[in-house]
CHARMM internal coordinates of N, CA and C (Angstrom, degrees):
IC EDIT
DIST 1 N 1 CA 1.4490
DIST 1 CA 1 C 1.5312
ANGL 1 N 1 CA 1 C 108.29
DIST 1 C 2 N 1.3137
ANGL 1 CA 1 C 2 N 117.85
DIHE 1 N 1 CA 1 C 2 N 134.37
DIST 2 N 2 CA 1.4433
ANGL 1 C 2 N 2 CA 120.96
DIHE 1 CA 1 C 2 N 2 CA -179.77
DIST 2 CA 2 C 1.5301
ANGL 2 N 2 CA 2 C 111.22
DIHE 1 C 2 N 2 CA 2 C -64.52
DIST 2 C 3 N 1.2970
ANGL 2 CA 2 C 3 N 113.55
DIHE 2 N 2 CA 2 C 3 N 154.65
DIST 3 N 3 CA 1.4982
ANGL 2 C 3 N 3 CA 119.01
DIHE 2 CA 2 C 3 N 3 CA -178.98
DIST 3 CA 3 C 1.5817
ANGL 3 N 3 CA 3 C 111.08
DIHE 2 C 3 N 3 CA 3 C -68.93
DIST 3 C 4 N 1.3227
ANGL 3 CA 3 C 4 N 116.38
DIHE 3 N 3 CA 3 C 4 N -26.59
DIST 4 N 4 CA 1.4864
ANGL 3 C 4 N 4 CA 119.27
DIHE 3 CA 3 C 4 N 4 CA 179.39
DIST 4 CA 4 C 1.4820
ANGL 4 N 4 CA 4 C 111.29
DIHE 3 C 4 N 4 CA 4 C -63.62
DIST 4 C 5 N 1.3849
ANGL 4 CA 4 C 5 N 117.08
DIHE 4 N 4 CA 4 C 5 N -35.76
DIST 5 N 5 CA 1.4916
ANGL 4 C 5 N 5 CA 118.88
DIHE 4 CA 4 C 5 N 5 CA 178.37
DIST 5 CA 5 C 1.5325
ANGL 5 N 5 CA 5 C 110.05
DIHE 4 C 5 N 5 CA 5 C -61.40
DIST 5 C 6 N 1.3170
ANGL 5 CA 5 C 6 N 115.25
DIHE 5 N 5 CA 5 C 6 N -41.55
DIST 6 N 6 CA 1.4381
ANGL 5 C 6 N 6 CA 118.13
DIHE 5 CA 5 C 6 N 6 CA 178.51
DIST 6 CA 6 C 1.5072
ANGL 6 N 6 CA 6 C 114.18
DIHE 5 C 6 N 6 CA 6 C -58.52
DIST 6 C 7 N 1.3363
ANGL 6 CA 6 C 7 N 115.57
DIHE 6 N 6 CA 6 C 7 N -42.52
DIST 7 N 7 CA 1.4948
ANGL 6 C 7 N 7 CA 121.11
DIHE 6 CA 6 C 7 N 7 CA 178.61
DIST 7 CA 7 C 1.5646
ANGL 7 N 7 CA 7 C 108.09
DIHE 6 C 7 N 7 CA 7 C -65.67
DIST 7 C 8 N 1.2837
ANGL 7 CA 7 C 8 N 119.29
DIHE 7 N 7 CA 7 C 8 N -38.55
DIST 8 N 8 CA 1.4660
ANGL 7 C 8 N 8 CA 119.85
DIHE 7 CA 7 C 8 N 8 CA 179.08
DIST 8 CA 8 C 1.5009
ANGL 8 N 8 CA 8 C 110.54
DIHE 7 C 8 N 8 CA 8 C -64.15
DIST 8 C 9 N 1.3120
ANGL 8 CA 8 C 9 N 119.08
DIHE 8 N 8 CA 8 C 9 N -41.11
DIST 9 N 9 CA 1.4768
ANGL 8 C 9 N 9 CA 123.27
DIHE 8 CA 8 C 9 N 9 CA 177.96
DIST 9 CA 9 C 1.5334
ANGL 9 N 9 CA 9 C 109.38
DIHE 8 C 9 N 9 CA 9 C -63.22
DIST 9 C 10 N 1.3620
ANGL 9 CA 9 C 10 N 116.88
DIHE 9 N 9 CA 9 C 10 N -43.83
DIST 10 N 10 CA 1.4884
ANGL 9 C 10 N 10 CA 119.09
DIHE 9 CA 9 C 10 N 10 CA 179.26
DIST 10 CA 10 C 1.4859
ANGL 10 N 10 CA 10 C 111.21
DIHE 9 C 10 N 10 CA 10 C -63.68
DIST 10 C 11 N 1.3297
ANGL 10 CA 10 C 11 N 118.76
DIHE 10 N 10 CA 10 C 11 N -43.55
DIST 11 N 11 CA 1.4692
ANGL 10 C 11 N 11 CA 124.28
DIHE 10 CA 10 C 11 N 11 CA -179.44
DIST 11 CA 11 C 1.5554
ANGL 11 N 11 CA 11 C 108.90
DIHE 10 C 11 N 11 CA 11 C -63.76
DIST 11 C 12 N 1.3242
ANGL 11 CA 11 C 12 N 117.35
DIHE 11 N 11 CA 11 C 12 N -43.00
DIST 12 N 12 CA 1.4805
ANGL 11 C 12 N 12 CA 120.38
DIHE 11 CA 11 C 12 N 12 CA 179.01
DIST 12 CA 12 C 1.5270
ANGL 12 N 12 CA 12 C 109.72
DIHE 11 C 12 N 12 CA 12 C -62.61
DIST 12 C 13 N 1.3247
ANGL 12 CA 12 C 13 N 117.51
DIHE 12 N 12 CA 12 C 13 N -39.46
DIST 13 N 13 CA 1.4818
ANGL 12 C 13 N 13 CA 121.87
DIHE 12 CA 12 C 13 N 13 CA 179.74
DIST 13 CA 13 C 1.4982
ANGL 13 N 13 CA 13 C 112.02
DIHE 12 C 13 N 13 CA 13 C -66.44
DIST 13 C 14 N 1.3187
ANGL 13 CA 13 C 14 N 115.78
DIHE 13 N 13 CA 13 C 14 N -40.90
DIST 14 N 14 CA 1.4832
ANGL 13 C 14 N 14 CA 120.75
DIHE 13 CA 13 C 14 N 14 CA 175.86
DIST 14 CA 14 C 1.5201
ANGL 14 N 14 CA 14 C 112.30
DIHE 13 C 14 N 14 CA 14 C -62.77
DIST 14 C 15 N 1.3684
ANGL 14 CA 14 C 15 N 115.16
DIHE 14 N 14 CA 14 C 15 N -41.55
DIST 15 N 15 CA 1.4715
ANGL 14 C 15 N 15 CA 121.29
DIHE 14 CA 14 C 15 N 15 CA 178.00
DIST 15 CA 15 C 1.5146
ANGL 15 N 15 CA 15 C 109.27
DIHE 14 C 15 N 15 CA 15 C -64.05
DIST 15 C 16 N 1.2947
ANGL 15 CA 15 C 16 N 118.06
DIHE 15 N 15 CA 15 C 16 N -42.52
DIST 16 N 16 CA 1.4710
ANGL 15 C 16 N 16 CA 121.38
DIHE 15 CA 15 C 16 N 16 CA 179.42
DIST 16 CA 16 C 1.5192
ANGL 16 N 16 CA 16 C 112.12
DIHE 15 C 16 N 16 CA 16 C -61.62
DIST 16 C 17 N 1.3207
ANGL 16 CA 16 C 17 N 116.46
DIHE 16 N 16 CA 16 C 17 N -41.76
DIST 17 N 17 CA 1.4926
ANGL 16 C 17 N 17 CA 120.57
DIHE 16 CA 16 C 17 N 17 CA 175.16
DIST 17 CA 17 C 1.5249
ANGL 17 N 17 CA 17 C 111.45
DIHE 16 C 17 N 17 CA 17 C -62.85
DIST 17 C 18 N 1.3312
ANGL 17 CA 17 C 18 N 116.13
DIHE 17 N 17 CA 17 C 18 N -43.85
DIST 18 N 18 CA 1.4894
ANGL 17 C 18 N 18 CA 120.59
DIHE 17 CA 17 C 18 N 18 CA 176.92
DIST 18 CA 18 C 1.5443
ANGL 18 N 18 CA 18 C 112.19
DIHE 17 C 18 N 18 CA 18 C -57.74
DIST 18 C 19 N 1.3347
ANGL 18 CA 18 C 19 N 115.34
DIHE 18 N 18 CA 18 C 19 N -46.64
DIST 19 N 19 CA 1.4779
ANGL 18 C 19 N 19 CA 120.57
DIHE 18 CA 18 C 19 N 19 CA -179.61
DIST 19 CA 19 C 1.5481
ANGL 19 N 19 CA 19 C 106.91
DIHE 18 C 19 N 19 CA 19 C -63.71
DIST 19 C 20 N 1.3041
ANGL 19 CA 19 C 20 N 118.59
DIHE 19 N 19 CA 19 C 20 N -41.63
DIST 20 N 20 CA 1.4435
ANGL 19 C 20 N 20 CA 121.41
DIHE 19 CA 19 C 20 N 20 CA 179.58
DIST 20 CA 20 C 1.5363
ANGL 20 N 20 CA 20 C 112.70
DIHE 19 C 20 N 20 CA 20 C -61.03
DIST 20 C 21 N 1.3673
ANGL 20 CA 20 C 21 N 114.68
DIHE 20 N 20 CA 20 C 21 N -40.86
DIST 21 N 21 CA 1.4693
ANGL 20 C 21 N 21 CA 117.99
DIHE 20 CA 20 C 21 N 21 CA 176.30
DIST 21 CA 21 C 1.5265
ANGL 21 N 21 CA 21 C 111.45
DIHE 20 C 21 N 21 CA 21 C -66.22
DIST 21 C 22 N 1.3530
ANGL 21 CA 21 C 22 N 119.01
DIHE 21 N 21 CA 21 C 22 N -38.07
DIST 22 N 22 CA 1.4307
ANGL 21 C 22 N 22 CA 121.04
DIHE 21 CA 21 C 22 N 22 CA 179.09
DIST 22 CA 22 C 1.5219
ANGL 22 N 22 CA 22 C 110.65
DIHE 21 C 22 N 22 CA 22 C -64.77
DIST 22 C 23 N 1.3243
ANGL 22 CA 22 C 23 N 117.29
DIHE 22 N 22 CA 22 C 23 N -38.33
DIST 23 N 23 CA 1.4618
ANGL 22 C 23 N 23 CA 120.28
DIHE 22 CA 22 C 23 N 23 CA 178.30
DIST 23 CA 23 C 1.5146
ANGL 23 N 23 CA 23 C 110.34
DIHE 22 C 23 N 23 CA 23 C -66.45
DIST 23 C 24 N 1.3475
ANGL 23 CA 23 C 24 N 116.34
DIHE 23 N 23 CA 23 C 24 N -43.56
DIST 24 N 24 CA 1.4810
ANGL 23 C 24 N 24 CA 116.29
DIHE 23 CA 23 C 24 N 24 CA 176.71
DIST 24 CA 24 C 1.4644
ANGL 24 N 24 CA 24 C 116.22
DIHE 23 C 24 N 24 CA 24 C -65.20
DIST 24 C 25 N 1.2623
ANGL 24 CA 24 C 25 N 119.90
DIHE 24 N 24 CA 24 C 25 N -31.48
DIST 25 N 25 CA 1.4578
ANGL 24 C 25 N 25 CA 123.93
DIHE 24 CA 24 C 25 N 25 CA 177.78
DIST 25 CA 25 C 1.5150
ANGL 25 N 25 CA 25 C 114.29
DIHE 24 C 25 N 25 CA 25 C -78.35
DIST 25 C 26 N 1.3666
ANGL 25 CA 25 C 26 N 115.05
DIHE 25 N 25 CA 25 C 26 N -14.50
DIST 26 N 26 CA 1.4811
ANGL 25 C 26 N 26 CA 116.01
DIHE 25 CA 25 C 26 N 26 CA 179.25
DIST 26 CA 26 C 1.4890
ANGL 26 N 26 CA 26 C 112.67
DIHE 25 C 26 N 26 CA 26 C 90.39
DIST 26 C 27 N 1.2944
ANGL 26 CA 26 C 27 N 119.22
DIHE 26 N 26 CA 26 C 27 N 8.04
DIST 27 N 27 CA 1.4708
ANGL 26 C 27 N 27 CA 122.54
DIHE 26 CA 26 C 27 N 27 CA -177.72
DIST 27 CA 27 C 1.5449
ANGL 27 N 27 CA 27 C 111.25
DIHE 26 C 27 N 27 CA 27 C -74.26
DIST 27 C 28 N 1.3319
ANGL 27 CA 27 C 28 N 117.94
DIHE 27 N 27 CA 27 C 28 N -17.37
DIST 28 N 28 CA 1.4253
ANGL 27 C 28 N 28 CA 120.59
DIHE 27 CA 27 C 28 N 28 CA 175.65
DIST 28 CA 28 C 1.4907
ANGL 28 N 28 CA 28 C 114.84
DIHE 27 C 28 N 28 CA 28 C -105.25
DIST 28 C 29 N 1.3399
ANGL 28 CA 28 C 29 N 117.64
DIHE 28 N 28 CA 28 C 29 N 30.27
DIST 29 N 29 CA 1.4200
ANGL 28 C 29 N 29 CA 122.72
DIHE 28 CA 28 C 29 N 29 CA 179.76
DIST 29 CA 29 C 1.5177
ANGL 29 N 29 CA 29 C 112.07
DIHE 28 C 29 N 29 CA 29 C -68.70
DIST 29 C 30 N 1.2881
ANGL 29 CA 29 C 30 N 118.53
DIHE 29 N 29 CA 29 C 30 N -13.09
DIST 30 N 30 CA 1.4707
ANGL 29 C 30 N 30 CA 123.29
DIHE 29 CA 29 C 30 N 30 CA -178.83
DIST 30 CA 30 C 1.5222
ANGL 30 N 30 CA 30 C 111.07
DIHE 29 C 30 N 30 CA 30 C -77.44
DIST 30 C 31 N 1.3828
ANGL 30 CA 30 C 31 N 114.45
DIHE 30 N 30 CA 30 C 31 N -18.65
DIST 31 N 31 CA 1.4603
ANGL 30 C 31 N 31 CA 118.73
DIHE 30 CA 30 C 31 N 31 CA -173.75
DIST 31 CA 31 C 1.5623
ANGL 31 N 31 CA 31 C 109.89
DIHE 30 C 31 N 31 CA 31 C -65.19
DIST 31 C 32 N 1.3076
ANGL 31 CA 31 C 32 N 114.94
DIHE 31 N 31 CA 31 C 32 N 122.11
DIST 32 N 32 CA 1.4579
ANGL 31 C 32 N 32 CA 119.80
DIHE 31 CA 31 C 32 N 32 CA -179.76
DIST 32 CA 32 C 1.5119
ANGL 32 N 32 CA 32 C 111.07
DIHE 31 C 32 N 32 CA 32 C 94.54
DIST 32 C 33 N 1.2742
ANGL 32 CA 32 C 33 N 119.51
DIHE 32 N 32 CA 32 C 33 N 0.63
DIST 33 N 33 CA 1.4866
ANGL 32 C 33 N 33 CA 123.06
DIHE 32 CA 32 C 33 N 33 CA -179.54
DIST 33 CA 33 C 1.5377
ANGL 33 N 33 CA 33 C 113.15
DIHE 32 C 33 N 33 CA 33 C -120.50
DIST 33 C 34 N 1.3141
ANGL 33 CA 33 C 34 N 116.02
DIHE 33 N 33 CA 33 C 34 N 13.36
DIST 34 N 34 CA 1.4595
ANGL 33 C 34 N 34 CA 120.08
DIHE 33 CA 33 C 34 N 34 CA 177.72
DIST 34 CA 34 C 1.5494
ANGL 34 N 34 CA 34 C 110.70
DIHE 33 C 34 N 34 CA 34 C -78.47
DIST 34 C 35 N 1.3594
ANGL 34 CA 34 C 35 N 115.77
DIHE 34 N 34 CA 34 C 35 N 155.27
DIST 35 N 35 CA 1.4401
ANGL 34 C 35 N 35 CA 118.79
DIHE 34 CA 34 C 35 N 35 CA 174.67
DIST 35 CA 35 C 1.5267
ANGL 35 N 35 CA 35 C 108.89
DIHE 34 C 35 N 35 CA 35 C -58.63
DIST 35 C 36 N 1.3383
ANGL 35 CA 35 C 36 N 117.21
DIHE 35 N 35 CA 35 C 36 N 130.17
DIST 36 N 36 CA 1.4814
ANGL 35 C 36 N 36 CA 120.74
DIHE 35 CA 35 C 36 N 36 CA -178.99
DIST 36 CA 36 C 1.4880
ANGL 36 N 36 CA 36 C 111.36
DIHE 35 C 36 N 36 CA 36 C 103.57
DIST 36 C 37 N 1.3674
ANGL 36 CA 36 C 37 N 119.73
DIHE 36 N 36 CA 36 C 37 N -12.06
DIST 37 N 37 CA 1.4229
ANGL 36 C 37 N 37 CA 123.37
DIHE 36 CA 36 C 37 N 37 CA 173.92
DIST 37 CA 37 C 1.5877
ANGL 37 N 37 CA 37 C 106.93
DIHE 36 C 37 N 37 CA 37 C -81.88
DIST 37 C 38 N 1.2937
ANGL 37 CA 37 C 38 N 115.81
DIHE 37 N 37 CA 37 C 38 N 134.00
DIST 38 N 38 CA 1.4623
ANGL 37 C 38 N 38 CA 119.46
DIHE 37 CA 37 C 38 N 38 CA -175.84
DIST 38 CA 38 C 1.5250
ANGL 38 N 38 CA 38 C 109.00
DIHE 37 C 38 N 38 CA 38 C -98.57
DIST 38 C 39 N 1.2717
ANGL 38 CA 38 C 39 N 119.20
DIHE 38 N 38 CA 38 C 39 N 125.62
DIST 39 N 39 CA 1.4570
ANGL 38 C 39 N 39 CA 124.61
DIHE 38 CA 38 C 39 N 39 CA 177.40
DIST 39 CA 39 C 1.5205
ANGL 39 N 39 CA 39 C 108.29
DIHE 38 C 39 N 39 CA 39 C -124.75
DIST 39 C 40 N 1.3274
ANGL 39 CA 39 C 40 N 114.65
DIHE 39 N 39 CA 39 C 40 N 124.64
DIST 40 N 40 CA 1.4816
ANGL 39 C 40 N 40 CA 121.27
DIHE 39 CA 39 C 40 N 40 CA 177.51
DIST 40 CA 40 C 1.5107
ANGL 40 N 40 CA 40 C 106.59
DIHE 39 C 40 N 40 CA 40 C -120.53
DIST 40 C 41 N 1.3152
ANGL 40 CA 40 C 41 N 117.08
DIHE 40 N 40 CA 40 C 41 N 116.56
DIST 41 N 41 CA 1.4955
ANGL 40 C 41 N 41 CA 121.56
DIHE 40 CA 40 C 41 N 41 CA -178.62
DIST 41 CA 41 C 1.5160
ANGL 41 N 41 CA 41 C 108.78
DIHE 40 C 41 N 41 CA 41 C -121.35
DIST 41 C 42 N 1.3215
ANGL 41 CA 41 C 42 N 113.98
DIHE 41 N 41 CA 41 C 42 N 125.19
DIST 42 N 42 CA 1.4596
ANGL 41 C 42 N 42 CA 118.93
DIHE 41 CA 41 C 42 N 42 CA 173.02
DIST 42 CA 42 C 1.5262
ANGL 42 N 42 CA 42 C 108.76
DIHE 41 C 42 N 42 CA 42 C -111.50
DIST 42 C 43 N 1.3330
ANGL 42 CA 42 C 43 N 115.93
DIHE 42 N 42 CA 42 C 43 N -162.74
DIST 43 N 43 CA 1.4530
ANGL 42 C 43 N 43 CA 120.57
DIHE 42 CA 42 C 43 N 43 CA -178.64
DIST 43 CA 43 C 1.5089
ANGL 43 N 43 CA 43 C 110.32
DIHE 42 C 43 N 43 CA 43 C -66.30
DIST 43 C 44 N 1.3581
ANGL 43 CA 43 C 44 N 114.97
DIHE 43 N 43 CA 43 C 44 N -47.79
DIST 44 N 44 CA 1.4848
ANGL 43 C 44 N 44 CA 118.63
DIHE 43 CA 43 C 44 N 44 CA -174.79
DIST 44 CA 44 C 1.5229
ANGL 44 N 44 CA 44 C 111.33
DIHE 43 C 44 N 44 CA 44 C -120.29
DIST 44 C 45 N 1.2994
ANGL 44 CA 44 C 45 N 120.08
DIHE 44 N 44 CA 44 C 45 N 5.13
DIST 45 N 45 CA 1.4822
ANGL 44 C 45 N 45 CA 121.66
DIHE 44 CA 44 C 45 N 45 CA -179.81
DIST 45 CA 45 C 1.5111
ANGL 45 N 45 CA 45 C 110.58
DIHE 44 C 45 N 45 CA 45 C -128.76
DIST 45 C 46 N 1.2972
ANGL 45 CA 45 C 46 N 115.12
DIHE 45 N 45 CA 45 C 46 N 153.23
DIST 46 N 46 CA 1.4452
ANGL 45 C 46 N 46 CA 122.13
DIHE 45 CA 45 C 46 N 46 CA 173.22
DIST 46 CA 46 C 1.4848
ANGL 46 N 46 CA 46 C 107.95
DIHE 45 C 46 N 46 CA 46 C -142.67
DIST 46 C 47 N 1.3694
ANGL 46 CA 46 C 47 N 115.37
DIHE 46 N 46 CA 46 C 47 N 124.50
DIST 47 N 47 CA 1.4724
ANGL 46 C 47 N 47 CA 121.67
DIHE 46 CA 46 C 47 N 47 CA -178.39
DIST 47 CA 47 C 1.5462
ANGL 47 N 47 CA 47 C 105.76
DIHE 46 C 47 N 47 CA 47 C -121.27
DIST 47 C 48 N 1.2966
ANGL 47 CA 47 C 48 N 112.64
DIHE 47 N 47 CA 47 C 48 N 134.97
DIST 48 N 48 CA 1.5049
ANGL 47 C 48 N 48 CA 119.24
DIHE 47 CA 47 C 48 N 48 CA -178.51
DIST 48 CA 48 C 1.4860
ANGL 48 N 48 CA 48 C 108.32
DIHE 47 C 48 N 48 CA 48 C -130.23
DIST 48 C 49 N 1.3193
ANGL 48 CA 48 C 49 N 117.54
DIHE 48 N 48 CA 48 C 49 N 126.57
DIST 49 N 49 CA 1.4732
ANGL 48 C 49 N 49 CA 126.54
DIHE 48 CA 48 C 49 N 49 CA 174.13
DIST 49 CA 49 C 1.5526
ANGL 49 N 49 CA 49 C 106.25
DIHE 48 C 49 N 49 CA 49 C -117.60
DIST 49 C 50 N 1.3109
ANGL 49 CA 49 C 50 N 118.25
DIHE 49 N 49 CA 49 C 50 N 90.45
DIST 50 N 50 CA 1.4911
ANGL 49 C 50 N 50 CA 120.44
DIHE 49 CA 49 C 50 N 50 CA -175.27
DIST 50 CA 50 C 1.5953
ANGL 50 N 50 CA 50 C 110.51
DIHE 49 C 50 N 50 CA 50 C -81.53
DIST 50 C 51 N 1.3213
ANGL 50 CA 50 C 51 N 115.86
DIHE 50 N 50 CA 50 C 51 N 66.38
DIST 51 N 51 CA 1.4831
ANGL 50 C 51 N 51 CA 119.21
DIHE 50 CA 50 C 51 N 51 CA -173.88
DIST 51 CA 51 C 1.4878
ANGL 51 N 51 CA 51 C 109.60
DIHE 50 C 51 N 51 CA 51 C -63.91
DIST 51 C 52 N 1.3099
ANGL 51 CA 51 C 52 N 121.16
DIHE 51 N 51 CA 51 C 52 N -51.77
DIST 52 N 52 CA 1.4436
ANGL 51 C 52 N 52 CA 123.52
DIHE 51 CA 51 C 52 N 52 CA -177.05
DIST 52 CA 52 C 1.5078
ANGL 52 N 52 CA 52 C 112.14
DIHE 51 C 52 N 52 CA 52 C -63.79
DIST 52 C 53 N 1.3694
ANGL 52 CA 52 C 53 N 115.38
DIHE 52 N 52 CA 52 C 53 N -41.36
DIST 53 N 53 CA 1.5030
ANGL 52 C 53 N 53 CA 118.42
DIHE 52 CA 52 C 53 N 53 CA -179.54
DIST 53 CA 53 C 1.5219
ANGL 53 N 53 CA 53 C 109.07
DIHE 52 C 53 N 53 CA 53 C -64.16
DIST 53 C 54 N 1.3151
ANGL 53 CA 53 C 54 N 117.31
DIHE 53 N 53 CA 53 C 54 N -43.48
DIST 54 N 54 CA 1.4709
ANGL 53 C 54 N 54 CA 118.94
DIHE 53 CA 53 C 54 N 54 CA -179.45
DIST 54 CA 54 C 1.4889
ANGL 54 N 54 CA 54 C 112.67
DIHE 53 C 54 N 54 CA 54 C -66.67
DIST 54 C 55 N 1.3227
ANGL 54 CA 54 C 55 N 119.37
DIHE 54 N 54 CA 54 C 55 N -33.53
DIST 55 N 55 CA 1.4956
ANGL 54 C 55 N 55 CA 120.78
DIHE 54 CA 54 C 55 N 55 CA 173.74
DIST 55 CA 55 C 1.4886
ANGL 55 N 55 CA 55 C 110.00
DIHE 54 C 55 N 55 CA 55 C -63.39
DIST 55 C 56 N 1.3102
ANGL 55 CA 55 C 56 N 117.84
DIHE 55 N 55 CA 55 C 56 N -40.13
DIST 56 N 56 CA 1.4204
ANGL 55 C 56 N 56 CA 121.67
DIHE 55 CA 55 C 56 N 56 CA 178.49
DIST 56 CA 56 C 1.5713
ANGL 56 N 56 CA 56 C 111.22
DIHE 55 C 56 N 56 CA 56 C -64.57
DIST 56 C 57 N 1.2699
ANGL 56 CA 56 C 57 N 114.91
DIHE 56 N 56 CA 56 C 57 N -44.41
DIST 57 N 57 CA 1.4940
ANGL 56 C 57 N 57 CA 119.40
DIHE 56 CA 56 C 57 N 57 CA 178.52
DIST 57 CA 57 C 1.5432
ANGL 57 N 57 CA 57 C 109.02
DIHE 56 C 57 N 57 CA 57 C -63.51
DIST 57 C 58 N 1.3255
ANGL 57 CA 57 C 58 N 117.59
DIHE 57 N 57 CA 57 C 58 N -39.92
DIST 58 N 58 CA 1.4490
ANGL 57 C 58 N 58 CA 122.89
DIHE 57 CA 57 C 58 N 58 CA -178.50
DIST 58 CA 58 C 1.5530
ANGL 58 N 58 CA 58 C 108.59
DIHE 57 C 58 N 58 CA 58 C -61.22
DIST 58 C 59 N 1.3310
ANGL 58 CA 58 C 59 N 117.03
DIHE 58 N 58 CA 58 C 59 N -47.30
DIST 59 N 59 CA 1.4458
ANGL 58 C 59 N 59 CA 123.11
DIHE 58 CA 58 C 59 N 59 CA -179.02
DIST 59 CA 59 C 1.5140
ANGL 59 N 59 CA 59 C 110.22
DIHE 58 C 59 N 59 CA 59 C -60.21
DIST 59 C 60 N 1.2852
ANGL 59 CA 59 C 60 N 116.55
DIHE 59 N 59 CA 59 C 60 N -48.71
DIST 60 N 60 CA 1.4733
ANGL 59 C 60 N 60 CA 122.08
DIHE 59 CA 59 C 60 N 60 CA 178.72
DIST 60 CA 60 C 1.4843
ANGL 60 N 60 CA 60 C 113.35
DIHE 59 C 60 N 60 CA 60 C -59.44
DIST 60 C 61 N 1.3775
ANGL 60 CA 60 C 61 N 118.03
DIHE 60 N 60 CA 60 C 61 N -45.62
DIST 61 N 61 CA 1.4551
ANGL 60 C 61 N 61 CA 120.70
DIHE 60 CA 60 C 61 N 61 CA -179.33
DIST 61 CA 61 C 1.5541
ANGL 61 N 61 CA 61 C 109.78
DIHE 60 C 61 N 61 CA 61 C -70.30
DIST 61 C 62 N 1.3333
ANGL 61 CA 61 C 62 N 119.70
DIHE 61 N 61 CA 61 C 62 N -34.03
DIST 62 N 62 CA 1.4101
ANGL 61 C 62 N 62 CA 121.27
DIHE 61 CA 61 C 62 N 62 CA 176.40
DIST 62 CA 62 C 1.5098
ANGL 62 N 62 CA 62 C 112.87
DIHE 61 C 62 N 62 CA 62 C -65.48
DIST 62 C 63 N 1.3423
ANGL 62 CA 62 C 63 N 116.35
DIHE 62 N 62 CA 62 C 63 N -38.57
DIST 63 N 63 CA 1.4102
ANGL 62 C 63 N 63 CA 121.38
DIHE 62 CA 62 C 63 N 63 CA 178.21
DIST 63 CA 63 C 1.5455
ANGL 63 N 63 CA 63 C 111.40
DIHE 62 C 63 N 63 CA 63 C -67.36
DIST 63 C 64 N 1.3471
ANGL 63 CA 63 C 64 N 115.41
DIHE 63 N 63 CA 63 C 64 N -38.96
DIST 64 N 64 CA 1.4984
ANGL 63 C 64 N 64 CA 119.71
DIHE 63 CA 63 C 64 N 64 CA 177.80
DIST 64 CA 64 C 1.5556
ANGL 64 N 64 CA 64 C 108.41
DIHE 63 C 64 N 64 CA 64 C -65.02
DIST 64 C 65 N 1.3147
ANGL 64 CA 64 C 65 N 116.57
DIHE 64 N 64 CA 64 C 65 N -43.26
DIST 65 N 65 CA 1.4951
ANGL 64 C 65 N 65 CA 120.67
DIHE 64 CA 64 C 65 N 65 CA -179.62
DIST 65 CA 65 C 1.5054
ANGL 65 N 65 CA 65 C 111.19
DIHE 64 C 65 N 65 CA 65 C -62.59
DIST 65 C 66 N 1.3344
ANGL 65 CA 65 C 66 N 117.88
DIHE 65 N 65 CA 65 C 66 N -40.92
DIST 66 N 66 CA 1.4087
ANGL 65 C 66 N 66 CA 121.80
DIHE 65 CA 65 C 66 N 66 CA 177.52
DIST 66 CA 66 C 1.4940
ANGL 66 N 66 CA 66 C 112.25
DIHE 65 C 66 N 66 CA 66 C -66.14
DIST 66 C 67 N 1.2926
ANGL 66 CA 66 C 67 N 119.75
DIHE 66 N 66 CA 66 C 67 N -40.50
DIST 67 N 67 CA 1.4759
ANGL 66 C 67 N 67 CA 121.93
DIHE 66 CA 66 C 67 N 67 CA 175.66
DIST 67 CA 67 C 1.5106
ANGL 67 N 67 CA 67 C 114.59
DIHE 66 C 67 N 67 CA 67 C -66.38
DIST 67 C 68 N 1.3405
ANGL 67 CA 67 C 68 N 115.83
DIHE 67 N 67 CA 67 C 68 N -36.35
DIST 68 N 68 CA 1.4642
ANGL 67 C 68 N 68 CA 120.98
DIHE 67 CA 67 C 68 N 68 CA 175.57
DIST 68 CA 68 C 1.5039
ANGL 68 N 68 CA 68 C 111.38
DIHE 67 C 68 N 68 CA 68 C -64.37
DIST 68 C 69 N 1.3849
ANGL 68 CA 68 C 69 N 117.04
DIHE 68 N 68 CA 68 C 69 N -44.68
DIST 69 N 69 CA 1.4057
ANGL 68 C 69 N 69 CA 120.22
DIHE 68 CA 68 C 69 N 69 CA 176.68
DIST 69 CA 69 C 1.5244
ANGL 69 N 69 CA 69 C 113.66
DIHE 68 C 69 N 69 CA 69 C -61.92
DIST 69 C 70 N 1.2914
ANGL 69 CA 69 C 70 N 117.59
DIHE 69 N 69 CA 69 C 70 N -36.33
DIST 70 N 70 CA 1.4686
ANGL 69 C 70 N 70 CA 122.21
DIHE 69 CA 69 C 70 N 70 CA -179.03
DIST 70 CA 70 C 1.5187
ANGL 70 N 70 CA 70 C 111.86
DIHE 69 C 70 N 70 CA 70 C -69.09
DIST 70 C 71 N 1.3200
ANGL 70 CA 70 C 71 N 118.42
DIHE 70 N 70 CA 70 C 71 N -36.27
DIST 71 N 71 CA 1.4302
ANGL 70 C 71 N 71 CA 121.20
DIHE 70 CA 70 C 71 N 71 CA -176.30
DIST 71 CA 71 C 1.5095
ANGL 71 N 71 CA 71 C 115.15
DIHE 70 C 71 N 71 CA 71 C -97.98
DIST 71 C 72 N 1.3060
ANGL 71 CA 71 C 72 N 120.32
DIHE 71 N 71 CA 71 C 72 N -6.70
DIST 72 N 72 CA 1.4477
ANGL 71 C 72 N 72 CA 121.92
DIHE 71 CA 71 C 72 N 72 CA 176.53
DIST 72 CA 72 C 1.5017
ANGL 72 N 72 CA 72 C 112.67
DIHE 71 C 72 N 72 CA 72 C -104.92
END
COOR INIT
IC SEED 1 N 1 CA 1 C
IC BUILD
């Protein structure tokens, strides 16, 4: 296995830890509450379709993948 794959796994792990810390600190409390996110709440059920939030995540991940491909 090439060494670059190892670095990618390490960077992915560090990013996962950072996202976990952001979730624990409450910095991502906006997720699912953006305009365009659909929330349906009943008496005993809650349904969430975070369409806008997922589009934002998709754009960010696509940009990161593009940058990784350019520099590797």
